[in-house]
Residue frames relative to the residue before (quaternion, step in Angstrom):
aa qw qx qy qz dx dy dz
M 1.0000 0.0000 0.0000 0.0000 0.00 0.00 0.00
T 0.1586 -0.8141 0.5546 0.0673 3.57 -0.69 1.10
R 0.6045 0.5635 -0.3755 0.4196 3.60 1.11 -0.45
R 0.5545 -0.5596 0.4843 0.3806 3.51 -1.30 0.32
L 0.4841 -0.6563 0.4940 0.3016 3.56 -1.07 0.72
R 0.4076 -0.7096 0.5237 0.2368 3.55 -1.01 0.84
L 0.1284 -0.8199 0.5579 0.0009 3.54 -0.63 1.23
G 0.1355 -0.7409 0.6507 0.0965 3.51 -1.16 0.77
Q 0.1666 -0.7870 0.5853 0.1013 3.56 -1.22 0.35
V 0.1422 -0.7490 0.6417 0.0840 3.52 -1.11 0.82
G 0.7485 0.2156 -0.2337 0.5819 3.54 -0.60 1.24
G 0.6433 0.5770 -0.3571 0.3545 3.55 -1.26 -0.24
G 0.3615 0.7579 -0.4772 0.2593 3.59 1.17 0.48
E 0.8333 -0.2113 0.1496 0.4885 3.53 -1.33 -0.32
G 0.8396 0.2078 -0.1704 0.4722 3.57 -0.91 0.98
A 0.5503 0.6139 -0.4017 0.3987 3.59 1.25 -0.04
F 0.4080 -0.7255 0.5055 0.2272 3.57 -0.97 0.87
I 0.7680 0.4181 -0.2375 0.4231 3.56 0.50 -1.20
G 0.5719 0.5909 -0.3860 0.4181 3.61 1.13 -0.50
E 0.6733 0.4764 -0.2960 0.4818 3.57 0.94 -0.84
V 0.5902 0.5588 -0.3650 0.4542 3.59 1.07 -0.68
H 0.6727 0.4878 -0.2962 0.4710 3.59 0.87 -0.91
R 0.6521 0.5125 -0.3294 0.4512 3.59 0.94 -0.80
I 0.6438 0.5046 -0.3218 0.4768 3.59 0.94 -0.84
A 0.6634 0.5256 -0.3034 0.4378 3.56 0.88 -0.98
S 0.6659 0.5182 -0.3103 0.4379 3.56 0.96 -0.83
R 0.7079 0.4625 -0.2538 0.4698 3.59 1.21 -0.51
I 0.4761 0.7184 -0.4339 0.2628 3.58 1.17 -0.50
D 0.7957 0.2561 -0.1287 0.5336 3.58 0.86 -0.93
N 0.4767 -0.7166 0.4094 0.3027 3.57 1.30 0.41
R 0.4244 0.7225 -0.4484 0.3112 3.57 1.04 0.76
F 0.7674 0.2795 -0.1499 0.5573 3.60 1.23 -0.42
E 0.1304 -0.7462 0.6442 0.1058 3.53 -1.32 0.44
L 0.3439 -0.7424 0.5396 0.1985 3.58 -0.73 1.09
V 0.0004 0.8459 -0.5299 0.0606 3.59 -0.47 1.20
A 0.8046 0.1316 -0.0572 0.5763 3.62 1.18 -0.31
G 0.1213 0.8182 -0.5583 0.0646 3.54 -1.18 0.40
A 0.1695 -0.6819 0.6942 0.1560 3.48 -1.40 0.45
F 0.0958 -0.8950 0.4352 0.0196 3.51 0.48 1.31
S 0.7949 0.0555 -0.0305 0.6034 3.57 1.24 -0.25
A 0.5006 -0.6285 0.5022 0.3197 3.54 -1.24 0.48
T 0.6226 0.4887 -0.3321 0.5132 3.57 1.30 -0.18
P 0.4576 -0.7367 0.4124 0.2787 3.63 -0.37 1.20
R 0.6556 0.5133 -0.3337 0.4421 3.61 0.86 -0.87
K 0.6816 0.4845 -0.2783 0.4726 3.53 0.93 -0.95
A 0.6198 0.5449 -0.3402 0.4508 3.59 1.04 -0.76
R 0.6946 0.4687 -0.2775 0.4700 3.60 0.90 -0.92
A 0.6494 0.5125 -0.3207 0.4613 3.58 0.98 -0.82
S 0.6441 0.5155 -0.3193 0.4663 3.58 0.99 -0.80
A 0.6451 0.5238 -0.3206 0.4547 3.58 0.94 -0.86
E 0.6529 0.5135 -0.3112 0.4617 3.56 0.95 -0.89
A 0.6687 0.5054 -0.2994 0.4558 3.57 0.94 -0.90
L 0.7183 0.4327 -0.2387 0.4897 3.59 1.12 -0.65
G 0.5231 -0.6699 0.3974 0.3460 3.58 1.27 0.06
V 0.4346 0.6680 -0.4801 0.3665 3.58 1.17 0.52
S 0.4906 -0.6921 0.4437 0.2888 3.58 -0.76 1.02
A 0.6315 -0.5889 0.3623 0.3508 3.54 -1.10 0.77
D 0.6768 0.5046 -0.3094 0.4377 3.61 1.01 -0.71
R 0.7248 0.3510 -0.2423 0.5411 3.59 1.29 -0.08
A 0.5036 0.5720 -0.4446 0.4707 3.54 1.26 0.60
Y 0.1044 -0.8511 0.5145 -0.0088 3.55 -0.33 1.26
D 0.4101 -0.6913 0.5423 0.2448 3.52 -1.21 0.68
D 0.7865 0.2385 -0.0853 0.5632 3.56 1.20 -0.56
F 0.4573 -0.7115 0.4546 0.2790 3.61 -0.78 0.96
R 0.5957 0.5627 -0.3740 0.4343 3.61 1.11 -0.55
M 0.6428 0.5043 -0.3086 0.4871 3.55 0.99 -0.84
M 0.6321 0.5421 -0.3272 0.4467 3.55 1.01 -0.83
A 0.6654 0.5036 -0.3092 0.4561 3.59 0.85 -0.92
E 0.6794 0.5016 -0.2902 0.4501 3.56 0.88 -0.95
R 0.7267 0.4445 -0.2584 0.4556 3.57 0.77 -0.99
E 0.6580 0.5008 -0.3242 0.4595 3.58 0.97 -0.76
A 0.6334 0.5302 -0.3303 0.4567 3.59 1.05 -0.70
A 0.6939 0.4810 -0.2680 0.4640 3.58 1.14 -0.65
R 0.6049 0.5757 -0.3562 0.4192 3.61 1.18 -0.37
P 0.4913 -0.6451 0.4847 0.3278 3.61 -1.02 0.68
D 0.7384 0.3129 -0.1998 0.5630 3.57 1.21 -0.51
G 0.2300 0.8131 -0.5032 0.1809 3.58 1.11 0.67
I 0.6791 -0.5083 0.3407 0.4054 3.53 -1.26 0.34
D 0.4348 -0.6732 0.5382 0.2610 3.54 -1.21 0.64
A 0.8051 0.0207 0.0425 0.5913 3.57 1.04 -0.80
V 0.2416 -0.7442 0.6016 0.1609 3.54 -1.27 0.47
S 0.2657 -0.7353 0.6070 0.1422 3.54 -1.09 0.84
I 0.1642 -0.8032 0.5695 0.0591 3.58 -0.64 1.15
V 0.0691 0.8181 -0.5584 0.1190 3.56 -0.45 1.25
T 0.3100 0.7511 -0.5041 0.2926 3.54 1.09 0.82
P 0.6320 -0.4290 0.4258 0.4849 3.59 -1.26 -0.12
N 0.7177 -0.5310 0.2593 0.3685 3.55 -1.16 0.72
H 0.6600 0.5532 -0.3266 0.3895 3.59 0.92 -0.86
M 0.6847 0.4700 -0.2856 0.4783 3.60 1.23 -0.34
H 0.4466 0.7087 -0.4612 0.2926 3.62 1.18 -0.17
Y 0.6852 0.5112 -0.2998 0.4234 3.58 0.83 -0.98
P 0.7275 0.4227 -0.2986 0.4504 3.66 0.56 -0.94
V 0.6484 0.5141 -0.3293 0.4547 3.59 1.01 -0.74
A 0.6769 0.4893 -0.2988 0.4616 3.59 0.81 -0.98
R 0.6256 0.5478 -0.3329 0.4446 3.58 0.95 -0.87
E 0.6752 0.5113 -0.3047 0.4358 3.58 0.86 -0.94
F 0.7064 0.4506 -0.2784 0.4696 3.60 0.84 -0.89
L 0.6054 0.5356 -0.3620 0.4643 3.60 1.04 -0.62
R 0.6611 0.5175 -0.3052 0.4495 3.57 0.95 -0.83
H 0.7040 0.4088 -0.2571 0.5208 3.57 1.22 -0.42
G 0.5680 -0.6572 0.3587 0.3418 3.59 1.23 0.37
I 0.5039 0.6393 -0.4249 0.3960 3.59 1.18 0.50
H 0.4823 -0.6769 0.4779 0.2843 3.58 -0.86 0.99
V 0.2498 -0.7938 0.5467 0.0922 3.56 -1.05 0.85
I 0.0800 -0.7342 0.6734 0.0322 3.54 -1.10 0.93
C 0.0268 -0.8502 0.5224 -0.0590 3.57 -0.26 1.30
D 0.4215 -0.6720 0.5409 0.2796 3.54 -0.96 0.83
K 0.4892 -0.6621 0.4813 0.3011 3.57 -1.20 0.47
P 0.5698 -0.1643 -0.8030 -0.0592 1.56 -2.31 0.99
L 0.7334 -0.4637 0.2641 0.4210 3.55 -1.26 0.45
T 0.7814 -0.0765 0.0943 0.6121 3.59 0.90 -0.97
S 0.6066 -0.5588 0.4094 0.3902 3.56 -1.26 -0.23
D 0.7974 0.0888 -0.0970 0.5889 3.63 1.21 -0.15
L 0.6700 -0.5632 0.3307 0.3528 3.52 -1.23 0.62
E 0.6428 0.5307 -0.3457 0.4310 3.61 0.92 -0.77
D 0.6373 0.4987 -0.3241 0.4900 3.59 0.99 -0.77
A 0.6323 0.5371 -0.3354 0.4463 3.57 1.00 -0.78
R 0.6605 0.4992 -0.3074 0.4691 3.57 0.95 -0.83
R 0.6453 0.5078 -0.3239 0.4698 3.57 0.98 -0.80
L 0.6686 0.5000 -0.3026 0.4598 3.56 0.93 -0.89
A 0.6242 0.5385 -0.3427 0.4504 3.59 1.00 -0.76
A 0.6477 0.5111 -0.3178 0.4672 3.58 0.99 -0.81
I 0.6519 0.5056 -0.3116 0.4716 3.58 0.96 -0.84
A 0.6643 0.5094 -0.3063 0.4533 3.59 0.92 -0.91
R 0.6567 0.5043 -0.3213 0.4596 3.59 0.94 -0.80
T 0.6411 0.5106 -0.3217 0.4741 3.57 1.00 -0.79
A 0.6559 0.5071 -0.3068 0.4675 3.58 0.95 -0.89
G 0.6503 0.5126 -0.3145 0.4641 3.56 1.04 -0.74
D 0.6806 0.4922 -0.2887 0.4595 3.57 0.93 -0.89
E 0.7575 0.4187 -0.2117 0.4540 3.56 0.89 -0.95
A 0.8321 0.1751 -0.0579 0.5230 3.58 0.94 -0.83
G 0.4889 -0.6733 0.4365 0.3422 3.61 1.21 -0.06
T 0.3729 0.7348 -0.4876 0.2887 3.58 1.22 0.38
R 0.2508 -0.8008 0.5341 0.1025 3.57 -0.80 1.05
F 0.1788 -0.7639 0.6147 0.0815 3.52 -1.26 0.63
F 0.0392 -0.8041 0.5925 -0.0286 3.57 -0.82 1.06
V 0.1786 -0.7585 0.6193 0.0963 3.57 -1.14 0.73
T 0.3546 -0.7980 0.4547 0.1752 3.58 -0.68 1.07
Y 0.0681 0.7319 -0.6634 0.1397 3.53 0.16 1.37
N 0.1748 -0.8820 0.4292 0.0856 3.52 0.43 1.31
Y 0.6071 0.5893 -0.3763 0.3776 3.60 1.05 -0.61
S 0.5809 0.5874 -0.3747 0.4209 3.59 1.18 -0.41
A 0.6777 0.4958 -0.2941 0.4566 3.61 1.22 -0.26
Y 0.4199 0.6797 -0.4969 0.3388 3.61 1.20 0.14
P 0.5922 -0.6163 0.3760 0.3579 3.63 -0.89 0.84
L 0.7326 0.4268 -0.2663 0.4586 3.60 0.78 -0.91
I 0.5695 0.5483 -0.3916 0.4708 3.59 1.18 -0.35
R 0.6620 0.4768 -0.3110 0.4876 3.57 0.98 -0.77
Q 0.6047 0.5303 -0.3445 0.4842 3.56 1.14 -0.58
A 0.6338 0.5264 -0.3286 0.4617 3.59 0.98 -0.82
R 0.6332 0.5267 -0.3278 0.4628 3.58 0.96 -0.81
E 0.6449 0.5156 -0.3160 0.4674 3.57 0.99 -0.87
M 0.6576 0.5199 -0.3119 0.4473 3.58 0.95 -0.88
V 0.6476 0.5000 -0.3186 0.4788 3.59 0.97 -0.82
A 0.6698 0.5110 -0.3012 0.4467 3.57 0.91 -0.94
K 0.6776 0.4860 -0.2899 0.4698 3.60 1.06 -0.70
G 0.5291 -0.6527 0.3993 0.3669 3.58 1.22 -0.27
D 0.3291 0.7726 -0.4935 0.2266 3.60 1.21 0.26
L 0.7249 0.3927 -0.2318 0.5163 3.58 1.13 -0.64
G 0.4494 -0.6753 0.4611 0.3596 3.58 1.23 -0.24
E 0.7516 -0.3139 0.2731 0.5119 3.56 -1.12 -0.64
I 0.4122 -0.7349 0.4839 0.2364 3.57 -0.67 1.13
R 0.1750 -0.8031 0.5671 0.0522 3.53 -0.92 1.04
V 0.8264 0.0729 0.0412 0.5568 3.56 0.79 -1.08
I 0.0629 -0.7675 0.6378 0.0120 3.55 -1.01 0.92
Q 0.0089 0.7803 -0.6248 0.0252 3.56 -0.80 1.02
V 0.0725 0.7923 -0.5997 0.0857 3.57 -0.71 1.07
E 0.0030 0.7981 -0.6021 0.0222 3.55 -0.98 0.84
Y 0.0782 -0.7605 0.6429 0.0473 3.52 -1.23 0.58
A 0.0180 0.8377 -0.5391 0.0852 3.55 -0.16 1.33
Q 0.0444 0.7556 -0.6509 0.0581 3.52 -0.95 1.03
G 0.2652 -0.7856 0.5369 0.1557 3.56 -1.21 0.38
W 0.4222 0.7709 -0.4199 0.2260 3.57 1.28 -0.03
L 0.7147 0.3878 -0.2616 0.5199 3.62 1.22 -0.29
A 0.2929 0.7833 -0.5014 0.2221 3.58 1.21 0.43
S 0.7339 0.2109 -0.1679 0.6235 3.57 1.22 -0.47
P 0.6006 -0.6179 0.3724 0.3446 3.62 -1.12 0.56
V 0.0017 -0.8499 0.5264 -0.0230 3.58 0.60 1.14
E 0.5321 0.6274 -0.4128 0.3909 3.59 1.22 -0.28
R 0.6616 0.4897 -0.3014 0.4813 3.57 1.26 -0.40
E 0.6674 0.5131 -0.2791 0.4619 3.55 1.32 -0.15
G 0.6548 -0.5643 0.2999 0.4035 3.57 1.22 0.45
L 0.4461 0.6700 -0.4797 0.3494 3.61 1.18 0.26
K 0.4148 -0.7675 0.4340 0.2249 3.55 -0.32 1.31
Q 0.6649 0.5171 -0.3175 0.4355 3.57 0.86 -0.95
A 0.6718 0.4778 -0.2932 0.4843 3.59 1.04 -0.73
E 0.6080 0.5900 -0.3558 0.3945 3.58 1.01 -0.78
W 0.7660 0.3671 -0.2343 0.4728 3.58 0.65 -1.00
R 0.6448 0.5315 -0.3408 0.4307 3.60 1.06 -0.59
T 0.7142 0.3934 -0.2578 0.5184 3.61 1.17 -0.33
D 0.5830 0.5651 -0.3578 0.4613 3.57 1.32 0.18
P 0.3948 -0.7492 0.4728 0.2437 3.64 -0.43 1.13
K 0.6204 0.5642 -0.3528 0.4151 3.61 1.06 -0.63
R 0.7604 0.3400 -0.1911 0.5193 3.59 1.11 -0.62
S 0.7279 0.4259 -0.2399 0.4808 3.57 1.03 -0.73
G 0.4659 -0.6152 0.4922 0.4027 3.57 1.05 -0.80
D 0.7225 -0.4704 0.3013 0.4074 3.56 -1.30 -0.07
G 0.6770 0.4766 -0.2925 0.4785 3.58 1.22 -0.26
G 0.2704 -0.7465 0.5877 0.1555 3.55 -0.96 0.90
A 0.8187 0.1139 -0.0354 0.5617 3.56 -0.30 -1.26
I 0.6227 0.5593 -0.3498 0.4207 3.59 1.02 -0.74
G 0.7139 0.4293 -0.2539 0.4915 3.57 1.09 -0.66
D 0.6834 0.5075 -0.2853 0.4404 3.56 1.02 -0.81
I 0.8298 0.0990 -0.0283 0.5485 3.60 0.77 -1.00
G 0.5632 0.6080 -0.3914 0.4000 3.59 1.14 -0.50
T 0.6485 0.5203 -0.3209 0.4536 3.56 1.02 -0.76
H 0.5799 0.5509 -0.3698 0.4727 3.62 1.15 -0.53
A 0.6771 0.4947 -0.2909 0.4606 3.57 0.86 -1.00
F 0.6474 0.5271 -0.3107 0.4544 3.56 0.97 -0.88
H 0.6706 0.4864 -0.3011 0.4722 3.59 0.89 -0.90
L 0.6460 0.5385 -0.3323 0.4270 3.59 0.90 -0.88
A 0.6559 0.5145 -0.3133 0.4549 3.59 0.91 -0.90
G 0.6887 0.4735 -0.2812 0.4717 3.58 0.93 -0.84
Y 0.6335 0.5421 -0.3313 0.4415 3.57 1.01 -0.79
V 0.7041 0.4659 -0.2751 0.4600 3.59 0.83 -0.95
T 0.7718 0.3882 -0.2060 0.4595 3.58 0.81 -0.95
G 0.3466 -0.7434 0.4987 0.2802 3.57 1.13 -0.59
L 0.5395 0.6309 -0.3921 0.3965 3.59 1.27 0.19
E 0.3525 -0.7229 0.5613 0.1950 3.53 -1.16 0.68
A 0.3675 -0.7074 0.5584 0.2295 3.57 -0.85 0.97
E 0.2229 -0.8113 0.5334 0.0873 3.56 -0.89 0.97
A 0.8006 -0.0162 0.0380 0.5977 3.59 1.12 -0.60
L 0.0759 -0.7956 0.5997 0.0400 3.55 -1.23 0.49
A 0.1470 -0.7204 0.6650 0.1308 3.49 -1.41 0.30
A 0.0427 -0.8544 0.5153 -0.0522 3.56 -0.48 1.21
D 0.1655 -0.7354 0.6505 0.0929 3.52 -1.14 0.82
L 0.0333 -0.8039 0.5929 -0.0343 3.57 -0.31 1.29
H 0.0127 -0.8213 0.5689 -0.0406 3.57 -0.91 0.91
R 0.2566 -0.7278 0.6159 0.1587 3.52 -1.28 0.58
F 0.1561 -0.7993 0.5762 0.0686 3.56 -0.48 1.20
G 0.6131 0.5654 -0.3512 0.4255 3.59 1.07 -0.67
P 0.4727 -0.6946 0.4534 0.2976 3.62 -0.69 1.00
G 0.8429 0.1433 -0.1333 0.5013 3.56 -0.84 1.04
R 0.4595 0.6978 -0.4423 0.3260 3.58 1.25 0.03
A 0.3956 -0.7552 0.4819 0.2025 3.58 -0.90 0.94
L 0.7672 0.3194 -0.1631 0.5318 3.59 1.15 -0.55
D 0.6348 -0.5393 0.3941 0.3883 3.55 -1.24 0.49
D 0.1216 -0.7765 0.6114 0.0914 3.56 -1.15 0.64
N 0.7537 0.1925 -0.1554 0.6089 3.57 1.32 0.18
A 0.0571 0.8054 -0.5875 0.0546 3.58 -0.99 0.81
H 0.1205 -0.7362 0.6616 0.0763 3.53 -1.17 0.80
V 0.0243 -0.8255 0.5615 -0.0512 3.57 -0.67 1.11
L 0.2129 -0.7295 0.6366 0.1313 3.56 -0.99 0.93
L 0.1186 -0.8117 0.5714 0.0223 3.57 -0.96 0.91
R 0.1574 -0.7400 0.6449 0.1086 3.52 -1.17 0.72
Y 0.1893 -0.8140 0.5464 0.0548 3.54 -0.71 1.15
S 0.6327 -0.4959 0.4321 0.4088 3.51 -1.33 0.35
G 0.7662 0.3388 -0.2583 0.4811 3.56 -1.05 0.77
G 0.6158 -0.6041 0.3281 0.3851 3.57 1.27 -0.01
A 0.4687 0.6731 -0.4588 0.3416 3.61 1.19 -0.08
R 0.2419 -0.7535 0.5964 0.1343 3.54 -1.21 0.62
G 0.0996 -0.8218 0.5605 0.0229 3.55 -1.06 0.76
V 0.1559 -0.7397 0.6450 0.1119 3.52 -1.35 0.41
L 0.0459 -0.7817 0.6220 -0.0006 3.56 -0.89 0.99
W 0.0173 -0.7656 0.6431 0.0004 3.56 -0.91 0.98
C 0.0617 0.7673 -0.6379 0.0225 3.54 -0.94 0.87
S 0.0479 0.8029 -0.5886 0.0819 3.55 -0.97 0.87
Q 0.1539 -0.7641 0.6178 0.1037 3.53 -1.15 0.68
V 0.6480 0.4618 -0.3253 0.5109 3.56 1.29 0.40
A 0.4035 0.6981 -0.4842 0.3398 3.60 1.19 0.50
V 0.2971 -0.8019 0.4910 0.1662 3.56 0.04 1.31
G 0.7803 0.2906 -0.2509 0.4937 3.54 -0.84 1.05
A 0.6109 0.5310 -0.3578 0.4655 3.59 1.19 -0.40
E 0.2762 -0.7729 0.5528 0.1438 3.56 -1.00 0.84
N 0.7469 -0.2525 0.1968 0.5828 3.59 0.42 -1.20
G 0.0965 0.8841 -0.4438 0.1099 3.50 0.85 1.16
L 0.1073 0.7720 -0.6109 0.1389 3.56 0.36 1.24
R 0.0647 0.8079 -0.5735 0.1196 3.57 -0.64 1.17
L 0.0986 -0.8032 0.5872 0.0158 3.56 -0.93 0.94
R 0.0217 -0.7608 0.6486 0.0049 3.56 -1.05 0.89
V 0.0160 -0.7864 0.6172 -0.0187 3.57 -0.89 0.94
F 0.0522 -0.8104 0.5831 -0.0198 3.57 -0.78 1.07
G 0.0769 -0.7833 0.6163 0.0263 3.54 -0.92 1.00
D 0.6670 -0.5053 0.3467 0.4238 3.56 -1.24 -0.17
R 0.7194 0.3887 -0.2532 0.5170 3.60 1.30 0.03
G 0.8154 -0.0879 0.0656 0.5684 3.59 1.21 -0.16
G 0.2176 -0.7649 0.5915 0.1332 3.53 -1.34 0.19
L 0.1267 -0.7882 0.5969 0.0795 3.55 -1.20 0.53
V 0.1554 -0.7683 0.6187 0.0536 3.52 -1.26 0.64
W 0.0500 0.7783 -0.6230 0.0608 3.58 -0.98 0.94
A 0.0890 -0.7888 0.6072 0.0333 3.56 -1.06 0.80
Q 0.5181 -0.6877 0.4220 0.2839 3.57 -0.81 1.04
E 0.6700 0.5051 -0.3170 0.4421 3.60 1.01 -0.64
S 0.7169 0.2056 -0.2052 0.6338 3.59 1.35 -0.03
P 0.0110 0.9008 -0.4341 -0.0051 3.57 0.83 1.05
N 0.6829 0.5167 -0.2891 0.4279 3.58 1.18 -0.35
E 0.7168 0.3107 -0.2758 0.5601 3.53 1.24 0.50
M 0.0647 -0.7705 0.6341 0.0052 3.53 -1.19 0.72
F 0.2626 -0.7736 0.5593 0.1405 3.57 -1.08 0.71
F 0.0659 -0.7928 0.6058 -0.0102 3.53 -0.87 1.06
A 0.0876 -0.7961 0.5985 0.0199 3.56 -0.82 1.03
P 0.2144 -0.7798 0.5734 0.1314 3.63 -0.43 1.14
L 0.6135 -0.5603 0.4031 0.3837 3.56 -1.12 0.62
G 0.8426 0.1345 -0.1303 0.5049 3.57 -0.75 1.08
G 0.6926 0.4549 -0.2768 0.4866 3.58 1.25 0.04
A 0.6333 -0.5306 0.4066 0.3899 3.54 -1.33 0.13
E 0.5627 -0.5912 0.4560 0.3550 3.55 -1.15 0.63
Q 0.2075 -0.7778 0.5865 0.0898 3.56 -1.02 0.89
R 0.2723 -0.7278 0.6068 0.1674 3.55 -1.07 0.82
I 0.1188 -0.7908 0.5997 0.0293 3.56 -0.63 1.17
T 0.1225 -0.8004 0.5838 0.0589 3.58 -0.81 0.97
R 0.5464 -0.5640 0.4929 0.3748 3.49 -1.34 0.34
N 0.2220 -0.8591 0.4544 0.0789 3.55 -0.22 1.31
G 0.7407 -0.4345 0.2377 0.4540 3.56 1.07 0.59
A 0.7730 -0.3571 0.2488 0.4616 3.52 -1.35 0.05
G 0.8042 0.2483 -0.2050 0.4997 3.54 -0.94 0.92
F 0.3154 0.7709 -0.4988 0.2397 3.59 1.27 0.19
A 0.8065 0.0997 -0.1686 0.5579 3.55 -0.81 1.14
A 0.5973 -0.6073 0.4014 0.3365 3.55 -1.27 0.38
G 0.7793 0.4026 -0.2662 0.3996 3.52 -1.24 0.53
P 0.6055 -0.6180 0.3920 0.3128 3.55 -1.26 0.46
I 0.5252 0.6585 -0.4199 0.3380 3.60 1.20 -0.12
V 0.5720 0.6179 -0.3835 0.3795 3.57 1.19 -0.41
S 0.3255 -0.8019 0.4810 0.1402 3.54 -0.83 1.03
A 0.4497 0.7061 -0.4609 0.2946 3.62 1.20 -0.08
R 0.1494 -0.8047 0.5722 0.0518 3.56 -0.98 0.89
L 0.7530 0.4301 -0.1826 0.4633 3.56 1.10 -0.77
P 0.6124 -0.5328 0.4207 0.4051 3.59 -1.23 0.33
A 0.6820 -0.4860 0.3546 0.4158 3.55 -1.25 0.45
G 0.7819 0.3354 -0.2555 0.4592 3.55 -1.08 0.76
H 0.6288 0.4567 -0.3386 0.5304 3.58 1.30 -0.04
P 0.3467 -0.7997 0.4393 0.2173 3.61 -0.12 1.24
E 0.1062 -0.7333 0.6668 0.0798 3.50 -1.22 0.69
G 0.0303 0.8388 -0.5407 0.0563 3.57 -0.97 0.75
Y 0.8953 0.0009 -0.0016 0.4456 3.49 -1.10 -0.94
L 0.7193 0.4292 -0.2660 0.4771 3.60 0.67 -1.03
E 0.6542 0.5152 -0.3150 0.4554 3.57 0.99 -0.79
G 0.5996 0.5497 -0.3569 0.4593 3.57 1.14 -0.62
F 0.6386 0.4898 -0.3084 0.5071 3.55 0.98 -0.84
G 0.6499 0.5342 -0.3171 0.4379 3.57 0.95 -0.88
A 0.6338 0.5298 -0.3327 0.4548 3.57 1.03 -0.75
L 0.6237 0.5177 -0.3438 0.4740 3.58 1.06 -0.68
Y 0.6755 0.4874 -0.3049 0.4618 3.58 0.86 -0.92
A 0.6348 0.5137 -0.3383 0.4676 3.61 1.01 -0.72
G 0.6525 0.5068 -0.3103 0.4703 3.57 1.00 -0.82
I 0.6301 0.5229 -0.3265 0.4721 3.56 1.02 -0.79
A 0.6411 0.5186 -0.3241 0.4637 3.58 0.97 -0.83
D 0.6251 0.5331 -0.3400 0.4577 3.58 1.00 -0.78
V 0.6780 0.4941 -0.2955 0.4569 3.57 0.86 -0.97
L 0.7082 0.4734 -0.2718 0.4477 3.58 0.82 -0.98
S 0.7225 0.4068 -0.2449 0.5026 3.60 1.14 -0.54
G 0.5821 -0.6368 0.3586 0.3565 3.58 1.24 0.31
Q 0.5853 0.5574 -0.3774 0.4520 3.58 1.20 0.45
D 0.0446 0.8815 -0.4698 0.0179 3.54 1.15 0.75
A 0.0815 0.8496 -0.5208 0.0170 3.62 0.71 -1.09
G 0.7698 -0.3809 0.1934 0.4742 3.59 0.96 0.84
Q 0.4558 0.7129 -0.4434 0.2958 3.60 1.22 -0.10
A 0.6237 0.6086 -0.3573 0.3361 3.57 0.88 -0.94
D 0.6438 0.5415 -0.3255 0.4317 3.59 1.04 -0.71
H 0.7353 0.3992 -0.2202 0.5014 3.59 1.21 -0.39
L 0.5985 0.5466 -0.3692 0.4547 3.59 1.25 0.10
P 0.4199 -0.7036 0.5029 0.2752 3.62 -0.66 1.02
G 0.0938 -0.8181 0.5672 0.0086 3.55 -0.90 0.96
I 0.8088 -0.2825 0.1913 0.4790 3.53 -1.29 -0.35
A 0.6325 0.5323 -0.3443 0.4450 3.61 1.01 -0.71
D 0.6400 0.5094 -0.3197 0.4782 3.60 1.05 -0.75
G 0.6470 0.5223 -0.3159 0.4569 3.57 1.00 -0.81
L 0.6625 0.4931 -0.3004 0.4771 3.56 0.97 -0.88
R 0.6437 0.5201 -0.3280 0.4557 3.58 0.96 -0.82
G 0.6229 0.5381 -0.3334 0.4597 3.57 1.07 -0.73
M 0.6619 0.4914 -0.3032 0.4779 3.58 1.02 -0.78
E 0.6162 0.5301 -0.3448 0.4695 3.59 1.07 -0.66
F 0.6236 0.5305 -0.3262 0.4725 3.56 1.08 -0.75
I 0.6642 0.5017 -0.3082 0.4606 3.59 0.84 -0.96
N 0.6725 0.5072 -0.2958 0.4506 3.56 0.87 -0.97
A 0.6651 0.5004 -0.3030 0.4641 3.59 0.94 -0.90
A 0.6419 0.5220 -0.3250 0.4580 3.59 1.01 -0.79
I 0.6542 0.4962 -0.3131 0.4772 3.59 0.97 -0.81
E 0.6457 0.5175 -0.3123 0.4666 3.59 0.97 -0.88
S 0.6560 0.5075 -0.3045 0.4685 3.57 0.95 -0.88
G 0.6480 0.5336 -0.3146 0.4432 3.57 0.94 -0.90
K 0.6689 0.4999 -0.2971 0.4631 3.56 0.97 -0.85
A 0.7117 0.4335 -0.2354 0.5001 3.54 1.21 -0.61
G 0.6041 -0.6001 0.3485 0.3917 3.57 1.19 0.48
A 0.6490 -0.5375 0.2919 0.4524 3.57 1.06 0.87
A 0.2423 0.7697 -0.5461 0.2251 3.59 1.01 0.79
W 0.5394 -0.6031 0.4724 0.3495 3.57 -1.20 0.53
I 0.0667 -0.7884 0.6114 -0.0151 3.54 -0.93 1.05
G 0.2965 -0.7355 0.5780 0.1927 3.58 -0.85 0.91
F 0.0643 0.8063 -0.5853 0.0560 3.58 -1.03 0.69
């Protein structure tokens, strides 16, 4: 396939952050073209957003159900839909497009509750088996070049048998009650009806959880979580400390917070084995530190386009030209385009899918259950 894939989007209208991130990411490698959308549940806003994005009026929809039906019937209908709504809408929107045979690219977390996630996973698997319809979840940090390098190093045995995993994701943007001051992103993320039962644990904790599993290849088997709400009157957690037990005996600690004053986007991963350890931080994404047992610490940098072997690497630029957040999203969209156009070449194994989304929801649910039980150990 040489043409650009036709992309639709649900959500992401005027004032939305993550919708624009997805649109930029889809264009970075010139693999997608945005041609349709139901950008808002408010008709005026949906039409205004479509006009601003250059989407023709006949493909600007007020309702996602109508969009799925009409796009599926068009000979030039969309190949995939990007879902960038608040969490509570992920399930009904994804279900509708899967039923019409349209590939789905869904922002995380998969849904707002575990039962919807399980139902959606069943629908996605059936759609995949019967029609080859694919489902992707945008855990974008897994596409950073050095994160993929770290995964390769763990798989090759450079760290030996993994013993300890420490991952944290610290932000400070909810340190004050900005949800009461009209900040849209804070309003829906602190609202259980739109976000689900998880606050910080669902918004950023699930990113940290996925990253640790992606790099190490280990499956978490049980957790004990202390979830807390520091914001006065806040209904959802804004800070969480989680102990993790992994397959093979490794132990982990996950901290996520949105009330860490001074923290911006502090996603940090440490992995220690019996032969070495590595450290990576998202705010300095183009360098990683590896310490072999008995040897000096090594600074590993992203060495430019083609860094490391194979097509899974997302680096595009020469050494010393930083790549980060948008490029990570772009690498996912490029990989998705490869898979959908039959040029997989190993990409599928590195693209988060429905199983990753469901596992993230199981993690969120177990953490909430553990928190309610006084940080009791919960298997999941």
